[in-house]
C-alpha positions, 0 to 999 in steps of 0.5 A: 551048136559050136562050129569047129574047124575041119582038120582032115588029118588032125594030129598026123598033119601037125606031126608031119609039119613038125617033122618037116620043120625039124628036118629042114633045119635052119633053111626055113628060118631065112624065109620071110613072112611073104614066102609062107602061106597065111591064114586069115583070122576068123570070128564066129558068133551064133545069133538066135536065127543065124551064124555069122562068120567074119574073116579078115581078108584085106587086099583080097579081091572079091573075085579071088574068094571062093566059098563052097558048102559040101557034106556039111563042110563050109570051105573058104578059099582065096588068094591075095596077090603080091603088089607089082614091083616097080623097077628101081625099087628095093624093099627094106622090109616085107611083112605083108603076106600073100598067096593062097589060103583055105579055111574049112568049118564043119557046120551043125545040122541046124543050118539052112544050107539054102540060105547062106550069103557072103559080103566083103566090106573094108577087107572083112568077109562076112558069111551069114548062115541061116539056121533051119527052122525047128520042127514044131510039135504037132498032135497026132490023132488016133483013129 
């Protein structure tokens, strides 16, 4: 089964984003990367008995990550805080993004919702989603 990204508004969301970008004109061009939302990069692989989702979230504290599963949709939310500024320091360039992020994934019916685990190692969030055991064929006797 293929895990797909959940986009509740689909094309309407893309259309709205493009309209906002066009109407904003050059006002949005002056924004730096740290003023925009960010989306962590995600890899998903399927193994024989599980799915493994890997998300790059460097600088995000464990307590700032929330993972939920509702109606077959896995949601990963979090927030990366901006480093505190020291007085007298002036930045020449700021490219590292901060702020909130959210990713949603529609899970196939073959997952075992009771056996999902998550760990963070060196800035990589690993979510392991076990597959449900396939029902075994059985012989039914006729009386």
